[in-house]
NUPA-456515 format. One record per residue: residue in three letters; x, y, z of N, C-alpha, C in turn. Coordinates in pm, whole numbers, plus 32768, in hexadecimal, padded with zeros to 4 digits. Layout:
! NUPA-456515
   res    n.u    n.v    n.w   ca.u   ca.v   ca.w    c.u    c.v    c.w
   Ala      X      Y      Z      X      Y      Z      X      Y      Z
...
END
This chain:
! NUPA-456515
   res    n.u    n.v    n.w   ca.u   ca.v   ca.w    c.u    c.v    c.w
   Met   7D8D   7D79   79A3   7DE3   7DDC   79E2   7D8D   7E46   7A27
   Glu   7DB3   7E65   7AA5   7D71   7ED2   7AED   7DCF   7F4A   7AF3
   Phe   7D94   7FC1   7B09   7DE3   803B   7B0D   7DC3   808A   7B8B
   Gly   7E2C   80B6   7BCF   7E1C   8106   7C47   7E62   818C   7C38
   Ile   7E44   81E6   7C96   7E81   826A   7C99   7EBC   8280   7D23
   Ser   7F33   82BA   7D27   7F72   82E0   7DA5   7F68   8377   7DB7
   Tyr   7F39   839F   7E2B   7F2D   842D   7E4D   7F9B   8451   7EB0
   Ser   7FF1   84AD   7E8A   8060   84D6   7EE0   803E   8559   7F26
   Thr   8028   8555   7FA9   800B   85D2   7FEF   8084   8632   7FF0
   Pro   8102   8602   7FEE   8170   8661   7FE1   816B   86B2   7F60
   Phe   8133   8677   7EF4   812D   86BE   7E74   80A9   8708   7E64
   Phe   8039   86C6   7E7D   7FB6   8701   7E66   7F7E   8749   7EE0
   Gly   7FB5   872E   7F56   7F85   876D   7FD0   7F19   871B   8014
   Ala   7EF6   8747   808C   7E90   8701   80DC   7E0C   874B   80DF
   Asp   7DF9   87A7   8082   7D7A   87EE   807A   7D09   878B   8062
   Pro   7CA0   878C   80B3   7C38   8725   80A7   7BEF   8727   8021
   Glu   7BD6   879D   7FEA   7B8F   87A2   7F6A   7BE5   8769   7EFA
   Thr   7C67   8785   7EFC   7CC1   874F   7E96   7CC9   86B7   7EA1
   Leu   7CDA   8686   7F1B   7CE4   85F7   7F31   7C66   85AE   7F02
   Leu   7BF4   85DF   7F2B   7B77   859C   7F07   7B59   85AB   7E72
   Gly   7B76   8621   7E3B   7B60   8635   7DAC   7BB5   85D6   7D58
   Phe   7C32   85C1   7D83   7C8D   8565   7D3F   7C53   84D8   7D42
   Ala   7C24   84AD   7DB7   7BED   8426   7DC4   7B6D   8416   7D73
   Arg   7B19   847C   7D71   7A9D   8473   7D24   7AB9   846F   7C8F
   Asp   7B1E   84BA   7C62   7B45   84B3   7BD5   7B74   8426   7BB3
   Ala   7BC8   83EC   7C08   7BF9   8365   7BF0   7B87   8301   7BE7
   Glu   7B27   830E   7C41   7AB4   82B5   7C41   7A61   82C8   7BC3
   Glu   7A49   8345   7B9D   79F8   8362   7B26   7A34   8326   7AA8
   Phe   7ABA   832A   7A9D   7AFC   82FD   7A23   7B1C   8268   7A23
   Gly   7AF1   821F   7A89   7AFB   818F   7A85   7B76   8154   7AC7
   Phe   7BC0   81A3   7B14   7C31   816A   7B5C   7BFE   8111   7BCC
   Glu   7C46   80A6   7BE2   7C1C   8044   7C47   7C3A   8072   7CD5
   Ser   7CAA   80BA   7CE8   7CDE   80CC   7D70   7D23   8152   7D82
   Phe   7D2C   8179   7E01   7D63   81FB   7E28   7DC4   81E5   7E9B
   Tyr   7E44   8207   7E85   7EB0   81ED   7EE4   7EE7   826D   7F21
   Leu   7F17   8262   7F9C   7F66   82CC   7FD9   7FE4   8291   8018
   Pro   8052   82DD   8015   80CE   82B1   8054   80D4   82DD   80E6
   Glu   813C   82B4   812C   814D   82DC   81B8   81DE   82FA   81DA
   His   81F1   8365   8225   8267   8377   827A   8232   83AC   82FE
   Val   8259   836D   836C   8229   8395   83F0   8270   8412   8421
   Ala   82F4   8418   840D   8343   8489   843C   83BF   8499   83E5
   Leu   83D6   8512   83B4   8450   8531   836B   84AD   8581   83C6
   Tyr   8522   85A2   8393   8585   85E9   83E4   85EC   8627   8386
   Pro   8636   868D   83B3   869A   86CB   835D   8702   8665   832E
   Gly   871B   8665   82AB   877E   860A   8272   8747   8583   8247
   Ala   86C5   856E   8254   868B   84ED   822C   8699   84DA   8196
   Lys   86C6   8462   816F   86D6   843F   80E2   86AD   83AF   80CA
   Ile   8673   8396   8056   8660   830F   8025   86B4   8302   7FA7
   Gly   8721   82BA   7FB0   8782   82B9   7F44   87BE   8344   7F36
   Glu   87B6   837D   7EBF   87E8   8404   7EA8   877A   846D   7EB4
   Met   8700   8441   7ECE   868F   849E   7ED3   867D   84D6   7F5F
   Ala   8690   8559   7F6C   867D   859B   7FED   85E9   85B0   8008
   Leu   85C2   85A2   8086   8539   85B8   80B0   8535   862E   8111
   Pro   8510   86A3   80E1   8507   8716   813C   84AB   86F6   81B2
   Pro   84D3   871C   822A   8483   86F5   829F   83F9   8735   82A4
   Ser   83E1   879C   8254   835E   87DD   8256   82FA   879F   81F4
   Leu   8320   8733   81AF   82C2   86F4   8153   8245   86C7   819F
   Pro   81CE   86EC   8170   8153   86CC   81BB   811D   8641   819C
   Phe   815B   85DB   81D5   8128   8553   81C7   80B3   8542   8227
   Ala   803B   8552   81F4   7FC4   853F   8249   7FB3   84AA   8268
   Asp   7F73   848C   82D6   7F5C   8401   82FD   7F07   83BC   8292
   Pro   7F39   834F   8257   7EEE   8312   81E8   7E6A   82D5   8211
   Leu   7E61   829A   8288   7DE4   8259   82AF   7D78   82C0   82CF
   Glu   7D9F   832F   830B   7D3D   839A   8322   7D0B   83D0   829C
   Cys   7D68   83E2   823D   7D40   8414   81B9   7CE4   83B1   8172
   Leu   7D02   8330   817B   7CB0   82CD   8138   7C25   82C4   8175
   Ser   7C1B   82D7   81F8   7B98   82D9   8238   7B45   834E   8204
   Phe   7B86   83C0   81F4   7B44   8437   81BE   7B18   841F   812E
   Val   7B71   83E4   80DD   7B51   83C6   8052   7ADC   8364   8049
   Ala   7ADD   8300   80A1   7A72   829C   809D   79E9   82DB   80B0
   Ala   79E2   8343   8105   7962   8383   8121   792C   83CF   80A9
   Gly   7985   83F6   804C   795B   8446   7FDA   795D   83FD   7F56
   Thr   7973   837A   7F58   7974   832A   7EDC   7918   82B2   7EF0
   Arg   7904   8264   7E82   78A4   81F6   7E89   78E4   816D   7E77
   Arg   7946   8162   7E1C   7974   80DB   7DF9   7A0B   80CB   7DF7
   Ile   7A58   8137   7DEF   7AE7   812B   7DDB   7B28   80E6   7E53
   Leu   7B83   8088   7E38   7BC7   8040   7EA3   7C33   8098   7EE2
   Leu   7C51   807E   7F60   7CAC   80D1   7FAE   7D2F   8086   7FC4
   Gly   7D9F   80CE   7FB2   7E21   808C   7FC0   7E8B   80E8   7FFC
   Thr   7EF3   80AB   802F   7F68   80F4   8060   7FE0   80C7   800F
   Gly   8038   8124   7FF4   80AD   8100   7FA5   8128   8152   7FCA
   Val   8168   812E   803C   8149   80C2   8097   8130   80F7   8124
   Leu   80EA   80A7   8175   80DD   80C1   8204   8157   8086   8249
   Leu   8199   80D5   829D   8215   80A8   82DD   81F3   8055   8358
   Leu   81E3   7FD5   8341   81A9   7F7B   83A4   81F5   7F74   8428
   Pro   827B   7F73   842B   82BF   7F68   84AC   82A9   7FDF   8509
   Tyr   8276   804D   84D4   8265   80C6   8524   81D7   80D4   855A
   His   8186   806B   854B   80FE   8069   8581   80EF   7FF3   85DF
   His   80A9   8008   864E   808B   7F96   86A5   8020   7F42   865F
   Pro   8038   7EC0   864A   7FDB   7E71   85F9   7F50   7E61   8635
   Val   7F43   7E67   86B9   7EBD   7E58   86F4   7E67   7ED2   86D4
   Thr   7E9B   7F49   86E9   7E4E   7FC1   86C8   7E3C   7FCE   8631
   Leu   7EA0   7FA4   85E4   7E95   7FAB   8553   7E27   7F4D   8521
   Ala   7E1B   7ED7   855D   7DB1   7E7B   8536   7D28   7EBC   8547
   Lys   7D16   7F03   85B4   7C98   7F49   85CE   7C7F   7FB7   8565
   Arg   7CE5   8006   8548   7CD6   8076   84EA   7CB3   8043   845E
   Leu   7CFA   7FDD   8430   7CE3   7FAA   83A9   7C59   7F69   839D
   Ala   7C33   7F1B   8402   7BAE   7EDC   83FD   7B40   7F46   83FF
   Thr   7B54   7FB0   844C   7AF0   801B   8452   7AE0   805E   83C9
   Ile   7B50   807D   8387   7B48   80B9   8302   7B02   805C   82A1
   Asp   7B21   7FDA   82AC   7AE2   7F7B   8251   7A4B   7F78   8266
   Val   7A1F   7F78   82E3   798F   7F76   82FF   794D   7FF7   82CF
   Leu   7987   8069   82EF   794C   80E9   82CA   7948   80FD   8233
   Ser   79A7   80C1   81EC   79AE   80D1   815A   795D   8067   810F
   Gly   791E   800C   8159   78D4   7FA1   8118   792D   7F36   80DC
   Gly   79A0   7F1D   811D   79FA   7EB3   80F0   7A5C   7EDC   8084
   Arg   7A86   7F5A   8086   7ADF   7F8B   801B   7B71   7F9A   8047
   Met   7B93   7F79   80C4   7C1F   7F80   80F0   7C65   7F00   80C2
   Arg   7C7C   7EF4   803F   7CA5   7E75   8004   7D32   7E76   7FCB
   Leu   7D79   7EE9   7FD2   7DFE   7EEE   7F97   7E64   7F28   7FF9
   Leu   7E56   7EFE   8077   7EBB   7F1E   80DA   7F41   7EE6   80AA
   Thr   7FA2   7F3C   8095   8029   7F13   806D   808A   7F45   80D5
   Val   80D9   7EEB   810D   8130   7F0D   817E   81C2   7F05   8156
   Gly   8213   7F56   8198   82A3   7F54   8186   82E8   7F67   820C
   Val   836D   7F6A   8209   83B7   7F72   8288   83FF   7FF6   829B
   Gly   83FF   804E   8236   8440   80D0   8246   84D3   80CC   8223
   Ala   8509   8140   81FE   8595   814A   81D4   85DE   81BE   8215
   Leu   85A2   81F7   8281   85DF   826A   82C4   85FB   8247   8356
   Pro   867B   8236   8379   869B   8213   8405   8667   8278   846A
   Gly   8669   82F8   8447   8638   835D   84A4   85A4   8355   84BD
   Glu   855A   8325   845C   84CA   8313   846E   84AF   82A5   84D3
   Ala   84FE   8239   84C7   84F1   81CD   852A   8511   81FF   85B6
   Arg   857C   824D   85C4   85A1   8282   8649   8532   82D8   8682
   Ala   84F0   8326   862B   8488   8381   865B   8413   8338   869D
   Val   83F9   82BC   8671   838B   8270   86AB   83BC   8202   8708
   Gly   843D   8205   872A   8473   81A8   878D   8486   811A   875B
   Val   849E   810A   86D7   84B2   8086   869D   8543   8074   8675
   Asp   857D   8003   869A   8604   7FE1   866E   85FF   7FC6   85D8
   Tyr   8644   8019   858A   863E   8010   84F8   8664   7F85   84C6
   Ala   86C1   7F44   8508   86F0   7EC1   84DB   8687   7E54   84EC
   Thr   8621   7E6D   853E   85BC   7E06   8557   853D   7E1A   8505
   Arg   8539   7E7E   84AF   84B9   7EA3   8472   847F   7E34   8418
   Gly   84D4   7DE5   83D9   84A1   7D77   8387   845D   7D0D   83DB
   Arg   849C   7CE6   8449   845F   7C82   84A1   83E1   7CB8   84E3
   Arg   83E2   7D39   8502   836A   7D76   8539   82F7   7D72   84D5
   Ala   8316   7D8A   8457   82AF   7D86   83F0   8274   7CFA   83E2
   Asp   82CA   7C95   83E2   829A   7C0B   83DA   823B   7BEC   844E
   Glu   8265   7C14   84C6   8214   7BF9   853C   818F   7C45   8534
   Ala   8195   7CC0   8505   811B   7D11   84FE   80B6   7CD6   849B
   Ile   80E5   7CA3   842A   808B   7C65   83CA   8043   7BEF   840A
   Asp   808F   7B9E   8452   8052   7B2A   8495   7FEB   7B56   84FC
   Ile   8008   7BC1   8546   7FAC   7BF1   85AC   7F2C   7C29   856C
   Leu   7F3B   7C79   8504   7EC5   7CB0   84C2   7E67   7C42   8495
   Arg   7E9E   7BDE   8453   7E4A   7B72   8421   7E08   7B24   8493
   Ala   7E54   7B0D   84FE   7E1D   7AC1   856F   7DAC   7B0F   85B2
   Leu   7DBD   7B91   85C5   7D55   7BE0   8606   7CD8   7BEA   85B0
   Trp   7CE7   7BFB   852E   7C71   7C04   84D6   7C25   7B80   84D3
   Ala   7C6F   7B11   84DE   7C2E   7A8D   84D9   7BFA   7A60   8561
   Gly   7C26   7A9E   85CD   7C05   7A72   8653   7B73   7A87   8677
   Asp   7B45   7A37   86D7   7ABB   7A43   8704   7AB6   7A75   8795
   Glu   7A46   7A5E   87D8   7A32   7A94   885F   7A88   7A4E   88C8
   Ser   7AC5   79DF   88A4   7B20   799E   8903   7BA6   79E5   890C
   Gly   7BC1   7A3E   88AE   7C3A   7A8F   88B4   7CB1   7A51   886C
   Val   7D14   7AA4   8854   7D8F   7A7C   880F   7E04   7A99   886A
   Ser   7E5F   7A3B   8874   7EDA   7A4F   88C2   7F51   7A48   8863
   Phe   7FBA   7A91   8886   8031   7A95   8831   80AB   7AA8   888A
   Asp   8114   7A5E   886C   8191   7A67   88B7   8204   7A6C   8854
   Gly   822A   7AE6   882E   8293   7AF8   87CA   830B   7B41   8802
   Asp   8365   7B66   87AB   83DE   7BAF   87D4   83C0   7C3F   87FB
   Phe   8356   7C78   87C1   833B   7D06   87D4   82B2   7D24   8810
   His   8256   7CC5   8807   81CF   7CDB   883B   81A0   7C5F   8884
   Arg   8161   7C76   88F8   8129   7C09   8948   80A3   7C37   8981
   Phe   803E   7BE3   8972   7FBC   7C01   89AF   7F6C   7B81   89B9
   Glu   7F05   7B84   8A0E   7EB1   7B0F   8A25   7E1F   7B35   8A18
   Gly   7DD3   7ADF   89D6   7D41   7AEC   89D2   7D0E   7B6C   8996
   Ala   7D54   7BA3   8934   7D2B   7C23   88F8   7CBC   7C0D   8892
   Cys   7C53   7C5E   889C   7BE4   7C5A   883C   7BDC   7CE3   87F9
   Val   7BE3   7CE4   8776   7BDA   7D62   872B   7B60   7D5B   86D0
   Tyr   7B01   7DB2   86EB   7A88   7DC1   8699   7A78   7E55   867B
   Pro   7A38   7E79   8609   79F7   7E23   85A7   7A5D   7DD9   8550
   Lys   7A2C   7D71   850C   7A7E   7D27   84AF   7A74   7D65   8424
   Pro   7ADC   7D54   83D1   7ACF   7D7E   8345   7A5D   7D34   8301
   Leu   7A29   7D6E   8298   79BC   7D2F   824D   79F9   7CCA   81EC
   Gly   7A18   7C55   821F   7A60   7BF2   81D0   7AF5   7BFE   81E6
   Glu   7B40   7BAA   81A2   7BD1   7BA7   81B4   7C10   7C29   8185
   Leu   7C63   7C65   81DA   7CA6   7CE2   81B6   7D33   7CC0   8187
   Pro   7D4F   7CCC   8105   7DD2   7CA5   80D1   7E42   7CFF   8103
   Ile   7EBA   7CC8   8105   7F33   7D14   8128   7F98   7D00   80B7
   His   7FB5   7D6B   806F   801B   7D68   8007   809E   7D9A   8042
   Val   810C   7D71   8006   8190   7D98   8037   81D5   7DED   7FCD
   Gly   8204   7E63   7FF6   824E   7EBA   7F9C   82E1   7EBD   7FC1
   Gly   8332   7EE9   7F61   83C1   7EF6   7F7B   8414   7EB7   7F0C
   Ser   848E   7EE8   7EFF   84E5   7EBC   7E93   854E   7E57   7EBE
   Ser   8552   7E32   7F3B   85BC   7DDA   7F6D   8598   7D48   7F57
   Val   85FD   7CF4   7F5F   85E8   7C63   7F5B   8590   7C39   7FD0
   Ala   85A6   7C76   8045   8556   7C55   80BB   84C2   7C73   80A3
   Ala   84A5   7CE2   805E   841A   7D05   8041   83DB   7C9D   7FE5
   Ala   8424   7C6F   7F80   83F0   7C09   7F25   83D3   7B89   7F72
   Arg   842F   7B62   7FCB   8418   7AE9   801A   83A0   7AFB   8077
   Arg   8393   7B70   80B3   8321   7B89   810D   829E   7B81   80BF
   Ala   829C   7BB7   8046   8225   7BAE   7FF4   81FF   7B1E   7FDA
   Gly   8262   7ACC   7FBE   8246   7A40   7FA2   821B   79F1   801B
   Ser   825C   7A0C   808C   8241   79BC   8104   81C5   79EA   814F
   Arg   81A3   7A6C   8147   8135   7AA0   8197   80D1   7AF6   814B
   Gly   80F5   7B28   80D7   80A3   7B8B   8095   803B   7B53   8038
   Asp   7FDB   7BA9   8018   7F78   7B8B   7FB1   7F9F   7BC9   7F2C
   Gly   8007   7C1B   7F2D   8035   7C5B   7EB3   80BD   7C97   7EC7
   Tyr   80FE   7CBA   7E58   8184   7CF6   7E5A   8180   7D76   7E07
   Phe   81B2   7DE3   7E41   81B6   7E67   7E00   8244   7E9D   7E0E
   Pro   829F   7E7B   7DB1   8329   7EAA   7DBD   8334   7F3F   7DA1
   Gly   839D   7F7C   7DD5   83B7   800A   7DBE   83E1   8026   7D30
   Gly   83FA   80A6   7D14   8416   80CF   7C8B   84A7   80D3   7C64
   Arg   8504   80A7   7CBB   8592   80B8   7CA0   85D7   803B   7C6C
   Leu   858E   7FD1   7C54   85C9   7F54   7C27   85D6   7F51   7B8F
   Thr   863A   7F09   7B5E   8645   7EF1   7ACF   85DF   7E87   7AA6
   Ala   85CA   7E79   7A24   856B   7E16   79F3   8594   7D89   7A1F
   Glu   8616   7D6B   7A1C   8644   7CE7   7A44   8633   7CD1   7ADA
   Glu   864D   7D39   7B29   8638   7D2E   7BBA   85A4   7D15   7BD9
   Arg   854C   7D58   7B92   84BC   7D42   7BA7   8497   7CB2   7B87
   Arg   84CA   7C81   7B17   84AB   7BF7   7AF0   84D8   7B96   7B5B
   Arg   8554   7BA7   7B8D   8589   7B4C   7BF2   853A   7B55   7C74
   Gln   8513   7BCE   7C9B   84D2   7BDD   7D1C   8442   7BAC   7D1B
   Phe   83FC   7BBD   7CAD   8376   7B83   7CA7   837F   7AEB   7CA2
   Ala   83E3   7AB7   7C5A   83F9   7A26   7C5A   8418   79F4   7CE6
   Leu   8468   7A41   7D32   8489   7A1C   7DBB   840C   7A1C   7E13
   Ala   83B6   7A80   7E02   8339   7A83   7E4F   82E6   7A07   7E33
   Arg   82E0   79DE   7DB5   8290   7969   7D91   82CC   78E7   7DC8
   Thr   8350   78D8   7DBC   838E   785E   7DEE   8388   7858   7E86
   Thr   8390   78CC   7EC9   8382   78CF   7F5A   82F5   78A6   7F82
   Ala   8291   78D6   7F39   8207   78AD   7F54   81F8   7816   7F47
   Leu   8230   77DF   7EDE   8227   774F   7EC7   8268   7702   7F38
   Ser   82DF   7730   7F64   8327   76ED   7FD1   82D9   76F4   8054
   Ala   8289   775E   8064   823A   776F   80DF   81B4   7727   80D7
   Gly   819E   76DC   806D   8120   7695   805E   80AD   76EC   8033
   Arg   80CC   775F   7FF5   8066   77BA   7FC6   805F   77B5   7F2E
   Asp   7FEE   77DF   7EF6   7FDB   77DC   7E66   8018   7859   7E27
   Pro   8084   784D   7DDB   80C3   78C5   7DA2   806B   790C   7D3D
   Asp   800B   78C5   7D01   7FB3   7904   7CA0   7F4E   7962   7CE1
   Arg   7F40   795B   7D64   7EE6   79B6   7DAB   7F2C   7A38   7DD5
   Leu   7FAD   7A40   7DB9   7FFB   7AB6   7DDE   7FE7   7B24   7D76
   Glu   7FA6   7B90   7D9B   7F93   7BFF   7D3E   8016   7C4B   7D2B
   Tyr   8026   7C82   7CB4   80A3   7CC6   7C91   8080   7D52   7C62
   Thr   80A6   7DB8   7CAF   8088   7E44   7C92   8109   7E8C   7C6C
   Arg   80FF   7EE1   7C08   8175   7F2C   7BDC   8151   7FBF   7BC6
   Trp   81B7   8013   7BD0   81A5   80A0   7BAD   819D   80AF   7B16
   Gly   814D   810F   7AE8   8145   8130   7A5C   8148   81C7   7A4C
   Ser   8123   81F7   79D5   8124   8287   79BB   80AB   82AC   7966
   Leu   8086   832B   796B   8010   8359   7923   8020   8351   788C
   Asp   809C   834D   785B   80B1   834A   77CA   80C3   82BC   7795
   Met   80AE   8257   77E8   80C5   81CF   77B8   805B   81A8   7751
   Ser   8086   8151   76F6   8031   8125   7689   7FF2   809E   76A7
   Leu   7F95   8075   7652   7F5B   7FF1   7660   7FC6   7F85   7652
   Glu   8028   7F9E   75FC   8095   7F3D   75EC   80E7   7F32   766D
   Asp   80FC   7FA2   76B2   8143   7F9F   7732   80F7   7F49   7797
   Val   8074   7F5B   7799   8021   7F0F   77F6   8026   7E7A   77D5
   Glu   801E   7E5A   7756   8022   7DCD   772D   80A7   7D8D   7751
   Met   8115   7DDA   7747   8198   7DA5   776C   819E   7D85   7801
   Leu   8165   7DDD   7854   8162   7DC4   78E4   8107   7D4E   7905
   Ala   8098   7D44   78BF   803E   7CD3   78D6   8085   7C4F   78B7
   Ala   80D9   7C4F   7851   8124   7BD5   782E   8188   7BAF   789A
   Glu   81B1   7C11   78EC   820C   7BF6   795C   81C2   7BCA   79DA
   Gly   813F   7BC2   79D2   80F0   7B96   7A45   80B4   7C07   7A96
   Val   80C2   7C83   7A67   808E   7CF6   7AB2   7FF6   7CF5   7AAD
   Ser   7FB8   7D0A   7B21   7F26   7D0B   7B2A   7EED   7D96   7B46
   Arg   7F45   7DF5   7B6A   7F15   7E7C   7B8A   7F85   7EE0   7B6C
   Ile   7F60   7F53   7B32   7FBE   7FBF   7B16   7F8F   803B   7B62
   Val   7FEB   8078   7BAB   7FCB   80F1   7BF7   8017   8166   7BBA
   Ile   7FCF   81D1   7B9D   800C   8249   7B64   8002   82BB   7BC9
   Ser   8057   8320   7BB4   8056   8395   7C0B   8060   8412   7BB4
   Pro   7FF2   8458   7B9D   7FF6   84D1   7B4C   8057   8537   7B86
   Asp   8097   8584   7B2D   80FE   85E1   7B5A   80D8   8673   7B3F
   Asp   8058   868D   7B2C   8029   8716   7B13   7FCD   873F   7B85
   Ala   7FF2   87A8   7BCB   7FA3   87D5   7C3E   7F26   8822   7C16
   Asp   7F1F   884E   7B98   7EA9   8897   7B6B   7E34   8835   7B59
   Ser   7DC5   884F   7B9D   7D58   87EE   7B9F   7D1A   87D9   7B15
   Gly   7D11   8843   7AC5   7CD6   8836   7A40   7D2C   87E2   79E4
   Arg   7DAD   87FF   79E0   7E07   87B2   798A   7E12   8721   79BB
   Arg   7E11   870F   7A3F   7E18   8687   7A75   7D9C   8638   7A4B
   Arg   7D29   8676   7A55   7CAE   8632   7A30   7CB1   860C   799B
   Asp   7CE1   8667   7948   7CE9   864B   78B8   7D47   85D6   789D
   Ser   7DB9   85D2   78E4   7E1A   8567   78CC   7DE3   84E0   78FB
   Leu   7D99   84DF   7969   7D5B   8463   7998   7CF0   8433   7935
   Ala   7CA3   8492   7900   7C3C   846D   789E   7C7B   8433   7821
   Ala   7CEA   846F   77F4   7D2D   843D   777C   7D66   83B1   7794
   Phe   7DA1   839C   7809   7DD8   8318   782C   7D69   82B0   782D
   Ala   7CFA   82D2   786D   7C8A   8272   7878   7C51   8250   77EF
   Ala   7C48   82B5   7797   7C13   829B   7711   7C75   8247   76BF
   Arg   7CF6   8263   76C9   7D5A   821B   767B   7D61   8188   76A1
   Leu   7D4D   816B   7723   7D59   80E2   7752   7CD2   80A2   7770
   Ser   7C67   80E7   7748   7BDF   80B1   7751   7BBB   8085   77DD
   Leu   7BD6   80DB   7840   7BAD   80BC   78C9   7B15   80C1   78CF
   Ser   7ADC   8061   7914   7A4A   805C   7920   7A20   80AB   799A
   Thr   79AC   80E9   7995   7979   8136   7A07   7903   80EE   7A47
END
């Protein structure tokens, strides 16, 4: 089992010392990975379910933050949870992700993508909300094709993107995985058909989680892919016990991501140290 940490700029802020200090603490205590979420644009009245999102929440750009974190850390893996894939042009995104991977020494390994749940956010970037799932599928295919392409170039003719002979360098340092996040049936299927991992949201019941991970695996099998290679990431909490971890491992979970809820740096550091000691994280 691996353990990651999610850093929320709306809660902790975008102060560079806080961000880097948080990442360095995570690295020191043996956490495998460091995640950031994304919202491109909020608006008055935005809600996800019953949860209101004030438009002034400071969602800093996750890839810019991860590049900054990479420069101040040595080994911790970099992740997004989630990057809203339909709202990025896949050609420029391929360049940005490969650049972070090269600059970090191959640590951009937990890119997790989703499709978004705010219609107004889609409108703000000129995307038809109803097409975001198909756009995400197309973007995943484009990213992989561009990273694998050589000097002869890559051509693509899809519903949303068309180009000929495109060459994107530098290349990632090895295969750059793409995990799929989200709580919908469509997200589970996307993880199975195209993803290297599945990271469902936190609003599902235990039975819904079981069914959706099973769906991701059966979809992978139907697509001629090995379901045992599909990583399974879940949210956890700082107070979880070894028994909690063992129960998740029995469900096939390969990674647990926690999000500390204390903005005080001293108390946060103490809670991370206690978690690492309780679960014997290696440094």
